[in-house]
C-alpha positions in Angstrom: 73.2 111.9 69.4 76.6 111.8 67.5 79.6 110.0 68.9 83.1 111.5 68.9 86.3 109.5 69.1 88.8 110.3 71.9 91.7 107.8 72.2 89.5 104.9 71.1 86.9 105.7 73.7 83.4 106.9 72.7 81.8 109.9 74.3 78.4 111.4 73.3 78.6 114.8 71.7 76.0 117.1 73.3 73.1 118.1 70.9 74.2 121.8 70.8 77.5 120.8 69.2 76.5 120.1 65.6 79.9 119.6 64.0 81.0 116.3 62.5 83.0 113.8 64.6 86.8 114.3 64.7 89.6 112.1 65.8 91.8 113.4 68.5 94.9 111.9 70.2 93.9 113.1 73.7 91.0 114.3 75.8 89.7 117.6 74.4 88.2 120.2 76.7 84.8 121.5 75.9 85.8 125.1 76.6 84.9 127.1 73.5 88.0 129.3 73.5 90.4 126.4 74.1 88.7 124.3 71.5 89.4 126.8 68.8 93.1 126.5 69.5 93.0 122.7 69.7 91.1 122.3 66.4 93.5 124.6 64.6 96.6 122.8 65.7 95.4 119.2 66.3 97.0 117.7 63.2 100.4 119.4 63.7 100.3 118.5 67.4 99.7 114.9 66.7 102.7 114.8 64.4 104.9 116.6 67.0 103.9 114.3 69.9 105.9 111.3 68.5 107.7 109.4 71.2 111.5 109.0 71.5 112.3 106.0 73.7 115.4 105.4 75.8 116.1 102.5 78.1 118.2 102.7 81.2 119.0 100.1 83.9 116.2 100.6 86.3 114.3 103.6 84.9 112.5 103.8 81.6 112.4 107.3 80.0 109.9 108.6 77.5 110.4 112.0 75.8 107.5 114.0 74.5 106.9 117.4 72.9 103.7 118.8 74.3 101.1 119.3 71.6 98.2 121.8 71.4 95.7 118.9 71.6 96.5 118.5 75.3 95.3 122.0 76.4 92.3 122.9 78.5 90.5 126.2 78.5 93.3 127.8 80.6 95.7 127.1 77.7 97.9 124.8 79.7 98.0 121.0 79.8 94.9 119.5 81.4 95.5 117.5 84.6 93.9 114.4 83.1 96.5 114.3 80.3 99.3 113.8 82.8 97.5 110.7 84.1 97.3 109.3 80.5 101.0 110.0 80.0 102.1 108.3 83.2 99.8 105.3 82.3 101.4 105.1 78.9 104.9 105.3 80.5 104.0 102.5 82.9 103.0 100.2 80.0 106.1 101.2 78.1 108.1 100.1 81.2 106.4 96.7 81.2 106.8 96.3 77.4 110.6 96.8 77.7 110.6 93.8 80.0 108.5 91.7 77.6 105.5 91.6 79.8 103.3 94.3 78.3 99.6 94.4 77.8 99.4 91.8 75.1 101.8 89.4 76.7 100.0 89.6 80.0 96.7 88.7 78.5 97.8 86.2 75.9 100.5 84.4 77.9 99.2 84.6 81.4 95.5 85.5 81.2 96.1 88.5 83.4 95.4 92.2 83.5 96.9 95.0 85.6 94.5 97.5 87.2 95.5 100.7 88.9 94.4 100.4 92.5 95.8 103.7 93.8 97.3 106.8 92.1 99.0 109.5 94.1 99.9 112.6 92.1 101.6 115.8 93.1 101.3 118.6 90.4 104.4 120.8 90.8 104.2 123.0 87.7 102.5 123.7 84.4 103.1 122.6 80.9 102.4 124.5 77.7 102.6 123.7 74.0 106.0 122.9 72.6 107.5 122.1 76.0 109.9 119.2 75.9 109.3 116.8 78.7 110.7 113.6 80.0 108.7 110.9 81.8 110.7 108.7 84.1 109.3 105.4 85.4 110.8 103.1 87.9 109.7 100.1 89.8 109.7 100.9 93.5 108.3 97.7 95.1 107.0 94.3 94.3 104.2 92.8 96.5 102.4 89.5 96.4 99.6 90.7 94.1 100.8 94.3 93.2 103.6 96.5 92.1 104.3 100.1 92.9 105.7 102.5 90.3 107.2 105.9 91.0 107.2 108.3 88.1 108.0 111.9 87.5 107.6 114.3 84.6 110.5 116.6 84.0 110.7 119.9 82.1 114.2 121.4 81.8 115.3 118.8 84.5 112.8 120.2 86.9 109.9 118.1 88.1 106.4 119.2 87.1 104.7 116.1 88.4 105.5 113.2 90.8 103.3 110.2 91.0 103.1 106.8 92.7 100.9 104.1 91.1 99.9 100.9 92.9 99.0 98.3 90.2 97.2 95.1 91.0 97.4 91.9 88.9 93.9 90.5 88.3 92.6 87.3 86.6 89.9 87.2 83.9 87.2 87.7 86.5 88.8 90.9 87.9 89.9 89.3 91.2 93.4 90.0 92.4 95.9 87.2 91.9 99.5 86.4 92.8 102.1 87.7 90.5 103.4 84.7 88.5 107.0 83.6 89.3 108.2 84.2 85.8 106.9 87.9 85.9 108.3 88.3 89.4 111.7 87.2 88.3 111.8 89.7 85.4 110.7 92.5 87.8 113.2 91.6 90.5 116.1 91.8 88.0 115.5 95.6 87.8 114.5 96.4 91.4 
């Protein structure tokens, strides 16, 4: 069975799909009609989906232009893509504080796992929509942090979410947030 690459993850291609593997930036629906649109525009969409980054005092903002590669068979952005976007925005938030993915693992031997995700879908997104993803730290616990996020289109929310992220050690067990990280987080709370 062939393998197809989706965001550096490997998924098996069903045997009835005999085309060569392709590289995509996001999850691709297996809906035949939607796939045609996505294949036709995948390269252009990947170029249009470049990030523009702004940093504010307590909120980190990412701007995207929605690409065709995010569509499902209903020709709107698939619900799972929103989850990827808010995950990316959370890591960007951490990177701006100097405690991103690499720093956590190399300097502290820690990882951050999503423990709980609450999502309210308030609208739809379509290709070429310009969106803003806002991320702010809402709470710092002993072993976890809570982030509140929203995706805006024309200054109207299309998604609101809350993510509880737990700090874990190399064995996957929750651990106290190190004092140095706590201090960095508390400066923006």
